[in-house]
N, C-alpha and C positions, 0 to 999 in steps of 0.2 A: 610357493607350492600350491597345488590345487587340491581342494577337498573333494573326496568322493564318498558317497554314502552307500552306493551299491554298484559294483562293476563285476564283470566276469572275473572271478578271482578274489572278489571281496568276500565278506562274511557270508557263509551259507546259513540262512536263517529261516528254515522251513517252518519252524514253530511260530515265529513272529509274522511271517507272511500269511500263515493260515489264521493267525489270531488277529490280523488287521481288521479292526472294527470301524475306524474312521476312514471312509472311502477316499480314494485319490481325488475324486471329484470334489468332495467336501473340503479336502486340504487345499486344492487349487482354488476353490472359492474363497477360502480364508486368505490365501496369498494375494488374490486379486483385490480383496478388500484392503489389505495392508498396503498394497502398491498404490491404492487410491488415496491414502492418507497424505497429509501435508505436514512435513515432508514425507515422501514415500518410505515405507518400512521394508527392509529386506532381511532374509535369513542370514545370520552370521556365518561366514564361510568356514569358521573354525569351530565355533561352539554351538552351531545351530542344529546338530543332529544327535541321534541316539547312539551312534557308534562312529568312530573316526579312523579312516585309513587314508593313505596317500598313494596316488599313482604317478606323481611327478617328482623328479629329482631336482636338486638345486640348479643343475645346468640346463634345465628345460626339457630333457629327455623324459619319456613316459613309458610306463608299463601298460601294454594294451590288454594282455591276458596271460594268466598262468594256467597251463594245462598239465595237471599232475598225472593224468593217465597217459597222455602222449609224451610226457617229460619234455615239454617245450615251454619256453618263456618268450612271449611276443613283445617286441620293443619298437618304439618309434624314437629315433635319435633327435637331438635338438635341431638338426638341419633338415628334418623331415624324412630321412631314410628309415624304412622299416626293415627289421631283421628278426630272425628267429634264433634264440639261444638254446641249443640242446643241453640237457643236463640229465644226470642219473642219480637215483637214490634207492635205498632199500625199501621197497614198498611192502605193505602188509596185505594179508588176505582179508577182503572186505566181507563183513558178516552177511550170510545168506538169510534172507527174511522168509522166503517161502519157496516151495517146489512141489511138483506133481509129475506123474507119468502121463505123457501125451498119448493120443490114439495112434501115433505113428511109431511108437516104441522108443521115443526120445524122452529125456527128462527136461522139463521146462522150469525155470525158476527166476528169481530176482534177488539182487543184493540190496542192502540199505546203506546209504551214506558212504560213497555215492550209490545212487539207485540205478541199477543196470539189469536189463533182461539178459539171461544166459540160456544156453542149450547144451545138453550133453547127449551125444549119439553113442550108445553102447556098442552098436555094431561096428562102428569105425574107430571107437575110442577117441573121439574128438570132442573137446570142450572149447566152446567159444562164446563170446558175448558181443554186445552192440554198444560200443563206447560213445557213439555220437548222439545217443538219445537217452534221456532220463525217464525212468518209469518205476515208480516206487510201489510195486505190487505188495499187498498184504494178504492176498488170498488167490488161490488158483484151483480150478476144477475143470472137468472135461464134459463136453456134450457133443456126441457124434464126432465130427472132424474138427471141432473147435476146442481150443484151450481159452479160458476166460477168467477174469478176476478183477479185483478192485484195487485202486491206487490211493495211497495216502501221500500228500494231502489232496483235498478237493473232491474226494469220493468219485474218482474217475473210473468209469466202466470200460474195460479193454477186452477186445475180442480178437483172437489169433486164429486164422484159418490155416491149419497144419497141412492142407492139401496144396497150398501155394507157398512160394518163397516169401520169407519175411522181407519187407521192403526197406529195411535198414541195412547199413553196411556192417558185416560181421568182422570180428578180429579174434585171432586165436588167443586163448587164455594163457598159453605159453609163448612168451616172446620169441619171435623168429621162426615158429613152426607154421607150416602151411596147413590150411584146412580146405576141405572139399566143398564146403558150403559156399554157393555162388553169391556174388554181389547182386543187388537188385537190378533188374533190367529196366531199360527205358520205358516209361509209361506204365509201370507196375502200379496197381492200386494200393491204397494204404493197408498195410498188414504188419503190425496190429492196427485194428480199426478202433478209433475212439468213439464210443457210443454216447458219451456225455459225462458231464461232471455234476454231482448231485449234493454238494455241500450247500448249506450247513446241515440239511436233513441227514446226510450221510457223508462223513468226512474220513473215518478210519474203517474201511470195509474189510474187517478181519474174517469175514465169512463169505464164501461163494457156494452156490448150490445149483445143480442141474436137475430139473424135474424129470423123472423117469419116462414121462410121456414123450419127451424129446422136443417139445415145442418151446419151453420156457427155460431161461437161465436167470440167475438172480445174484445180487450181492447185498450184504447187510452189515451192520456194525454200529460203531459209535458216531455221534454227531460232531459238529464243529466245536471249536473252542468256546467255552462258556455256555454251551447248550446241554440240556439233559434230555435224554430220549432219542435214540437213533432210528433211522428209517430203513425201509426195505425197497429195493429197486428191482422190478421184474421186467425182463426184456423178452419180447416175442420174436423169435427167430424168423417166423413166417411174415408177420406184418412189419417187422423192423421198427416197432414202437415200444416205448418204455412206459411203465406205470410206476409212479413214486408214491409209496405209502409212508406217511409220517408216523411217528410214535403215537400220535393222537388217534390214528386209525387202528393201530395194532395193540399196544399195551402202554398206556400213558406213562411217560418218564422211565421207560425201560428201553434198552438197546437189544436188538435181535442179533444173537451171536452164533446160533446153531439152528439148522433146519434138517428135518427128515420127512420123507414122503410117507403118507399113510396108505393103506390098501385102496381107499376110495379116491386117491389122488389129491386129497387135501394135505396140508402141511402142518406138522407138529413143530413148533418153534420154541427154542430155549433162549432165555434172556439173561442179561446182566443189568443191575441197577446203575452201573457206572455210566456216566455221561462223557462228554468231550473233556479234553484237558482243561484243568482249572475249574472243576465244578464239584459240588457236593451232592452225593446221591440222595434222591428223595426216598427211595425204598432201601430196606436193609437186607433183603434176601432175593434170590432169583425167582422166576416164575415161568410157566409154560402157557402157550396159547395155541389154538388151532385156527388156521386160515383156510377159508373155503375158496378153492381155486376156481370155482365157476363164476364168482363175482368179486373176489379179492376182499372178502369181508371176514372179520374175526367172529367166530361163532362160539368160542369157549375160552375162558381164562381160568387158570388154576388157583390164583391167589399165591401168596408167598410160600416158598418151599423151605421149611425149617432146616432141611438137611443140606441145602446148597446156597452159598452166597452168590454164585453165578454159574450158568451153564454155558460152557465155551465150545464144546464139540458134541455132536450127536450123530448116531448111525442107527438105521432101522434094521432090526433083525426079524426073524420069523415069529409067528404067534403074537403079533401086536406088541412086541417088546422093543423098547427104544433105549439104546445104550448112550449114556451121557457122561461127560467128564466135567468136573468143576475146576476152579482155578488152582486148587491144591493138588490136582491129579487124582481125586477120588472118583471111582467108578460108581455110577448110579444107574440102575436098570428099572425102568418104569413099564408097566403094562397099561396101555391106553387104548380103550375101545370107544368108538363112536358110531352112532347110527342116526340116520336122518328121520325126523318125525314124518310120519306118513302123510299128514295133511299139508305139509309145507310144499310150496311150488317155487322153483327157481325164478328169480327176476332176471330174465334174459337181457332186458334193456340195460340194467345196471352193470351186468357182466361185460357188455360191449363197451360201456363208458369206462369201465375200470381199465380196459386194455388199450385205451386211446392215447395214453401219454399224459394224462392229467395228474395233478398232485391232489391227493385226497387228504383232507385235514381232520375229518371227524368220523368216528366209527359209526357204522350204520348196518346193523345186523340184517341179513337176508334170511336164508334158510336156517332152521333151528335143528340142533343136534342134541341127542342124549349122549353124554360122555361119562365114562367111568375110568378112573385112574388109580393105580396102586403101585407103590414101590415094591418090587419083588426081590431085589438083590442090591447089595452095595459092598464095595471092597476098597479100602483106603489106598491100596497100591503104594504104600509109603516108600518102598524100596526104590521106586522108579522116578520119584521127584514130581514136581508140579507141572502144570500145563505149559506148553510152549507158547510162542507169540502168535500162532495161527492155528488153523484147523489141525487136529491131531489124529483123526481117524482116517483110514482108508479101508475099503472092503476088497479082499482078494478074490481071485477067480475060484478059490476053494470055498467061498462063502464065509470064511472066517474074517473077524474084524481085527485089523492091525492098528496098534496105538503107539505113537511116539511121544514119550514124556521126557522131561529134562535130563534124566539119568539113564534111560533105557528104552528099548523097543520090545513090545510084547504082542501076542495075539490071543484073541479071546474066541472060544468056541461058543456060538450062540446056543442057548438052551441050557447047556451044562454050566456055563460061565467059567469054564476051565481057562486058566491063564498060563500061557507058555512064554518063557523068556527067549527072545530072539537074539538080543545083543545088549551089552552094557558098555558102550563106547567110553574110553577113558576120558575123552574131551566132551562127553555129553551129547545131547541132541538139541539142536537149535531150531530145526525146521524139518518138515517132511509130512507125509511119507509118499513114495512112489514105488510101485512094484513093476519090474520089467524082467522077463525071462528068468524068473525064479530068484531074483535079487531084490532086496528092499533098499531103496536109496533114501538117504537122509543127509542132513547138514550138521556138521560140528563146527561152530564158529563160522569161518569163511571157507571151509573145505567141504566138497561134495564127496560123500562116502557111500559105500554099499556093503551089504552083508548077504550071503546066500541063505535062503530058507533051508531049514533042516532037511527037508526031503529032496532038495536040489543039490545039496553039498555032497561032493564025492569023497571028502576027506578033510583033514585039517587045513590043507592049503586053500581049498575052495570055500571053507566055512569061515575063514578069518575075515575081519573087516578090511576092505580095500579103499584106499583114498584115490580119487580120480582127479585130484588137484583143486586149486582155488579158481573159481570162475573169473574173479576180478582181483588183480593185484594192483593196488593203488593206494591213495590216501585222499582224504577229504579236506578241502581248504576251509578252515573255520575263521579266517581273517588274514588278509594279505596287505602289505604296505611296502612302499619304497623308502629306503633308508641308506645312509652312508656309514661306513665303519670309521674307526679312529684314524685311519690313513686316507680317508676320503674316497674309498672305493665304493661304487654303487652296488647295492644288494637288494634282492627281493626277500622279504621276511614273511613267513606264513606259519600261523598256528595250524598244524595238520593233525588229522585224526585217522586212526586205523582201528576203529572200535571205541576209541576215546582220544581226546586231544592230549597226547603225551609227548609231543615233539615240537620244537621250533625248527622249521626248515629254512636254511640260509642259502641263497643262490647268488653266486658271483655273476653279475650281469655281463661283465667283460670276458671272463674266462670260462663260465659255465660250470665251475666247480660247485658242488652242492654238499652241504653239511647238515646233519640232523643233530640238534642239541636237545638232550632229554629235559623234560619239564620235571624239576625236582623241588619239593616232593610232589609226586603225582598221586592223586587220590581218586582217580576215575572221573567220569563225566566229560562233557564237551563244552567248548567255549561258544557262547551265544552272543556276546558283545565284546568288542576290543576297542582300545583307544590308543592312537599314536599322538602323544602329547606335544605341546609346543617346545618342550625341553628336549624332545627327541626320543623319549622312552616309549616302550610298547607295553600296554597293560591289558590284563584280562582277569576275570574272576570266575572260577568254576570248581566243582569238587570241594566246595567249602574252603577254598584257598584263594588268596589275592596274590597276583604275580606282577612283577616288574622285570622287563627285559631291556638290557642296555645294548643297542646296536653297535656302539663304539667298541665295547669289549667282548661282544658276543657271549654274554653271560646273563644269567638270571641274578639280579642284584637285590631282589627282595621277594620273599615268599612267606606267607603267614596264614595259619588256619583261622577261619572266621565262622560265625554263625551264618546260616542261609546257604542254600545249595549253589546257586549260580547267578551271575548278573545278567539281567535281560536288557539293561541299557546302562551306559556309562556317560560321564560328562567331565569337563574340565572348566572350573570357574575362572573368574578373571584374575585370581591370585595363583593360578596354576595347580590348585588342589584337585585331585582326581576323585570323582564320586562314582559309586556303583549302587544301583538299586537291584534288590535281590528277589528272586523267586524262591519260595512261594509265599512267604510271610510278610512281604513288603519291607524287608530290612533295608537299612541304609548305611553305607560305609563311606568313609573319606580317608584319603591318603595324602599327606603333605610331603612332597618329594624333598623339601628342604629340611624339615625336622625329622623325616623318616618315621612319622607317627601315623599309625593306622587306628582310626577311631570307629567304633561301632555305635551308631546313633540309635540303634534299636528299631523296632517296627514302627512305621509311620501310619499304618492303617490296619485295621482288624476286620477280617471277613471269615465266613465259615467255609470258604473254598480257596483253592490255590490261586494266588494273585499273580498275574503277569504284569510286571512293572516294565512295560514295553518302551516307554519314552521318558526322558528326563531333560531338564534344562535348569539354568540358574540366571538370575538377573543381577544387575550391577549393585543392587542394594544388599546382596548377600543371600537372598532367599533361594532355596532349591525347590523345584517343582517336579513331581513324578506323576506320569499318566499310568493309570491302573485299569486292568480289565481281566477277564473278558465277560464273566457272568453279568456284571453290572459295571459300566464305565464310571470312573472317578478321577478327579484331579486333586492331588494333595500338595500343599505347600509346607515347607519346613524352614524354620529360622535357626541356623546353627548357633547363633549367638545366644539365644534364649532357650532353645529346645522346643519352641512353640510349634504345634502342628495344626494345620487348617485343612478341612475338606470343603471343596467348593460346590460340588453338585448336590443339591438337596436330595435326600434319600428318596422321596416320593417321585422325583423327576428322573431318577437313574434308569438307564436302559442298557440292553446288551451292547457291548463294545468296549472301547478303551479310550481313556483320555490321552491327548496328544499335545504336549507343550514343545516349543522350540525357542531358542534364544535369537533375538534379532540384533541388527547392527546398532540400534539405538540403546542397547543395554537392558532392554525390557524383554519379557517373555510373553509370547502369544500362544494361546492354547484354545483347544476346543474339545468337546466331549459329546457323546450322543445325547440329544434332547437338552443340551445346555447352551450351545452356540459358541461363537468365537469371542474370546476375551483378551484384554491386555492385562498382564500380571506384573505388578511391581510392588516391592516391599510388602508382599503378602496380600495386597488388595487386588480384586478382580473387577475390571470395568468392561462391559460389553463394547465390542469394537464399534458397533453402530452409534454408540453414545460418545465416542471420543471427540468427534468434531463438535457435537452439541455442548460437551463440557468445556471445550476450548472457547466456544462462542459465549458460553455462560460466564466464563472468566473475564470476557471483554465487556460484559453488560454494565459493569461499574458497581453493582451492589453485591457481587459474589466473588470472593477471592478464594480459589481452591486451596484447601488446607489439608495437611496430612491427617488421615483418620476420618475424613468426611465420607459420608455414604451418599453418592450421587444417584438419583433416580431419574433416568431420561424418560421422555414422553413415551417411547416404545414399550416401557414396562407397564404403563397404565392399561387396564382392561376395561371393557364395557363401552367407553366413549369412542368416537370415530377418529381414527388416525388422519391427520391432515398436515399440510405444510403451510404454516401461517406466518405472516409478517409480524414483526414485533412492534410496529408503529403504523399510524394511519398514512403517513407520507409514503412509506414503502409500499403500502397496500394500494394507494391511489396510483402510484407510478409503476405498479406491477413489477416491482423490483424482486424478481425471483431469487436473485443471488443472496438476498438477505432473509429469505424465508427459512424458518426453522421447523424441525419436526415438532408436532404438537398433537394433543388430543382435544377434540371439540365436544361440547355437551351434546348428548344424544337426546332427541325428542322423546324417547321411551321413558326418560326420567330415571334410568338405572344409575346408581352411583358409579363413579370412576374408582377403581381399586388398584393399588400397587402394593406388593409385599416385598419385604427386605429382611434378610438375615443380619443379625449383628453378632460380632465376635464376642465370645463369653467374657473376655477380658475387658470389653468396653461397657459392660452392663452397669458398672459402678460409676461411670462418667455421666456428665450432664450434657444434654443435647437440645438444640432448638431446631425447629422445622422451618425451612425457607421454601416458599411456594411461589413460583414465577408464572404469571398468567396475564391474559388480557380479557377484560369483561366487556359488557355492552350495556346500553340503557335498559332500565327495567329488568336487570338481570336477576333481581330477587335476592332473598336472604340465603347466604351460603353457609353450609355446615361442613366443617373439616373435623374428622375424627381419626383417632389413632388407637388401634386395638380396642375399639368400642368406646373410648373416652373422647368426649367432645373437647376439641381445642379451640374451636371458633364456631359461633352461631350468631350471625349478625348480617346486616346488609352487605352486599358484595363490595369489597374495598377496591376492586380492580377497575381500571378505566378502559374505555373503548379506544381512546386516542393512542395509547402506547402501553407496552407491557410494564408491569411493576411487580414488586415482591411483597409478600406477606410473611412476617417472621413471628413464629409462635413457640413459646417454651414447651418442651415435652416433659411431663411429669416423670420423675425418676422411676417411680414404681410402675409405670406403664410399659417400660422396656422389657423385652424378652429376647432370648437368643434366637429363636426360630420364628419365621413367618410373622414379622411385625406388619400389621395391615393398616395402610393409610387409605381412607375413603374420602371422596369429595362428592357432595350432593347438595340439593336444594330442598327447602321446606315444601311439603306437599302442596300447600295452598299456592305456591309460586309456579307450579308446573304448568297450569293453564296459561298463565301470562307468558311463560317461556315458550310454550308451544305456539302461541299467537305471534310472539316475536320471531320465532324461527320461520313460521309460515310467511311472514311479511318480508323476509329476506334480510333482516337485521343480523349482523355478524354475531355468532354465538360465542360464549365464553370458551377460550382455549387455554389449556395448561401446557407450558413448555417443559418444565422440569420441577423436581423437588429435591431438596438436600437435607439430610440429617447432618447438621453441622455441630461439631463438638464445641460446647460453650465453656466447659470446665472439666478438668481431669482430676479425679480423686486419688 
């Protein structure tokens, strides 16, 4: 069978794709380094990935694609023939994420998981969507003839010209019904038009805003995974250029979630302290700020608002009143007045630069304003529930402000703050609002509904809530694999979600029959990692439950409640034990299919933010390794036999991103992490890949036999001296035998000491070590000083010879060892520096250090 880590029809992992912090280029670079090893190292085809599914059957036939919307399974038989297997299943209504009323009298919206654009034409009562294109909109607004908004993930800015046909192929939301919307003509331009992707500055654009002057449109919201502080993207419809303002420009460590225009054209913006997924907020309360639209500079910041944890929606009313809604659905009305200081003059040059498409990183106030702010009204609106997942306000033609909250729809009369109840849908409100021809459109789950405004209703029949259907009836594939049942029949198995992963879909490859098997017990949530084991079972973990599915009997054969929300990566060790690393507390589980024992190993790492345990692997020594991100990348090793945990990336070296380990065919694990580099992992020890060959050559030198628990320090680790490739003896040097040259560091004429630091595991601090230093010296090299953590281990004439490399062995005082940053320094006496410089000027070979080893001499 063939392993696949990602195919059409494999696990849908938007979260992990967005969270990917180790670039593909970096991973390929590591693979190239491994391929250059002797012998070459390759990824294990079964245990080398963070999730495992199969697309090949035992007879050599393959699954090419699983199309859940089109209800087709694409196959290639063992003889090369390709065929399509039609199937049917009871699909569900896919949740509507956002909607608005377009300028053409239609309702535009998008679903989530799968993400599809849809349109409803009230005049024709036609509901249709665009199945061939994925577009995960989280915000929608209107500017003139355009509908625009932002997509999660990637912070993609989309622009739809409603005066032209959409250039994607539509399909009726009701199967078999014809629609009047034409298919795109030949040569039609892109519509929707992709204006750009703006992650990580903006990754979840929950807000879209149209400036009333008609020239600018914008999106804003939360940043990428692991980042705090979201950006604002402003697009000029005339120049067709974008300006990207980061949170450093706007309000540091805040995300801009709501915008309203002020009478002078400037923007009043509401914020949330929440960052991207997997982060800890810096601030505890929401804040407001004013953006000068002449130069895109912030001219005022409110400071924390004690009455609001976040401002998620905002609408401007008359009399400088601004209507805001917090996360709990509370209505807050602020009076904000600003006036320009008379002596200030606009900086026209900076205004032009701001609109040129550059990314601005630091705030730089231009014009000065005098601002007064007071809260004049608040209403908890408890009856109507909390804020929805997107913008909740829309302003009607009557000048009243309409608000859709989780449990109901209301309208507010500006000035008097009178609240009128429009509807209390039995299935709640998930998205909205849009007003067309006297009806308010909103979403309940996956269904598009509307209700007549009181003044438009002619009686009970017209005032009731009307359902216009589900824009998208489908399911989302959360992990698909090829399997055979107990009778040898070929099947495609898929964990499918319709709001949550609550079914296993089984498709008979030969007959096309489809069966949905309920996940029991189902506790909500979605599958993010799945594993098809060597024994043939299909595993996942989500909703705080671990599941095992047996393809032979088509039943769930194990299910148990656990700690932790869901597995972000899974693995199978050499003994067939299934491992799962859990979001968000870095919990670790193992399941033994033979003993049927599920073990909770607890949290392997502690952080103040939600940890994405995106990758995991195990070596043949029994150690398990988990790559963690995204706020700060880390790699953690765990020994199941002893319970020992090790973190490998020093705290001060950690950067944004995620650690990435994988198991190789040699039974070892190879891993990298941001600002840490690529390492070989085995039995809990980490060795830089660049030093593997040098360690092998060191073992051939005759005076160093690699031992378990040694701490090898290659030449590349030493700082201050000059990196060189040096021969280990005079003969090789004279014969220019480059094949025998080894990495080394040579004494620098500046006289600065060579320094190398090394962490020791806490359990090793009670053991005794000796230092082995391998080097070549030169005549008149002078007195050498070797120090460890400030303690002199050697201070005498240089013992190394020019003719060939040799080793110096020095005992390390037990009380000199420490767990972090053990510092080894190599230098010369000050009085010897002049002689060394003269020697260097004369072309005499300088002293070169090849490596050092902290070698265990006794275990206590």
